C-alpha positions as CSV (number, residue, x, y, z in Angstrom):
1,M,-67.2,-106.4,-18.8
2,T,-67.6,-106.0,-15.0
3,A,-67.3,-102.9,-12.8
4,H,-64.1,-104.3,-11.4
5,E,-62.5,-104.8,-14.8
6,I,-63.4,-101.2,-15.7
7,A,-62.0,-99.9,-12.4
8,E,-58.8,-101.9,-13.1
9,A,-58.4,-100.4,-16.6
10,L,-59.0,-96.9,-15.4
11,Q,-56.6,-97.4,-12.5
12,G,-53.9,-98.5,-15.0
13,L,-54.6,-95.5,-17.2
14,A,-54.3,-93.2,-14.2
15,A,-51.0,-94.8,-13.1
16,T,-49.3,-94.8,-16.5
17,C,-50.6,-91.7,-18.3
18,D,-49.7,-89.0,-15.8
19,D,-49.2,-86.0,-18.2
20,P,-52.7,-85.9,-19.7
21,L,-54.4,-86.8,-16.4
22,T,-52.3,-84.2,-14.6
23,E,-53.3,-81.5,-17.0
24,Y,-57.0,-82.4,-16.5
25,L,-57.0,-83.0,-12.7
26,A,-54.3,-80.6,-11.5
27,A,-54.9,-77.5,-9.5
28,P,-53.8,-74.2,-10.9
29,A,-50.4,-74.2,-12.6
30,D,-48.6,-72.5,-9.7
31,D,-49.5,-75.4,-7.3
32,D,-47.9,-78.0,-9.6
33,V,-50.1,-80.8,-8.1
34,C,-50.0,-84.1,-10.1
35,V,-51.1,-87.7,-9.7
36,S,-48.5,-89.6,-7.8
37,D,-50.2,-93.0,-7.6
38,A,-53.3,-95.0,-8.3
39,V,-54.1,-98.1,-6.2
40,S,-57.1,-100.4,-6.0
41,Y,-59.4,-100.1,-3.1
42,S,-58.1,-103.4,-1.7
43,E,-54.4,-102.2,-2.0
44,A,-55.4,-99.0,-0.3
45,G,-57.2,-100.8,2.5
46,V,-60.6,-99.3,1.7
47,L,-63.3,-101.5,3.4
48,T,-65.8,-102.0,0.6
49,H,-66.8,-104.5,-2.0
50,D,-67.3,-101.8,-4.6
51,A,-65.1,-101.6,-7.6
52,G,-62.8,-98.6,-7.6
53,F,-59.4,-97.1,-6.9
54,V,-57.7,-94.3,-5.0
55,L,-55.9,-91.5,-6.8
56,R,-53.1,-90.1,-4.7
57,M,-51.9,-86.6,-5.5
58,S,-48.4,-85.2,-5.0
59,N,-49.6,-82.8,-2.3
60,G,-51.1,-85.7,-0.2
61,T,-54.7,-85.3,-1.3
62,E,-56.5,-88.6,-2.1
63,F,-59.6,-89.2,-4.3
64,Q,-61.7,-92.3,-4.3
65,V,-63.1,-93.3,-7.7
66,T,-66.0,-95.8,-7.5
67,I,-67.3,-97.6,-10.5
68,V,-70.9,-98.6,-10.5
69,R,-72.6,-100.5,-13.4
70,S,-75.8,-98.9,-14.3
71,R,-77.3,-101.4,-16.7
């Protein structure tokens, strides 16, 4: 399995399993921040050859998740 395949699988999980991910990643309950989208680096226009994706939160915050094979 390649880093790009792992990134694609995790991106799909983030995009479709909002409730568990939201509970884990969300800010304190009064903020009601949740994951609104997960897109690949190429879809997001990130200029890199690394495998990864961008998590977009409901409050406009974005996180870049890079996958690096260690062995």
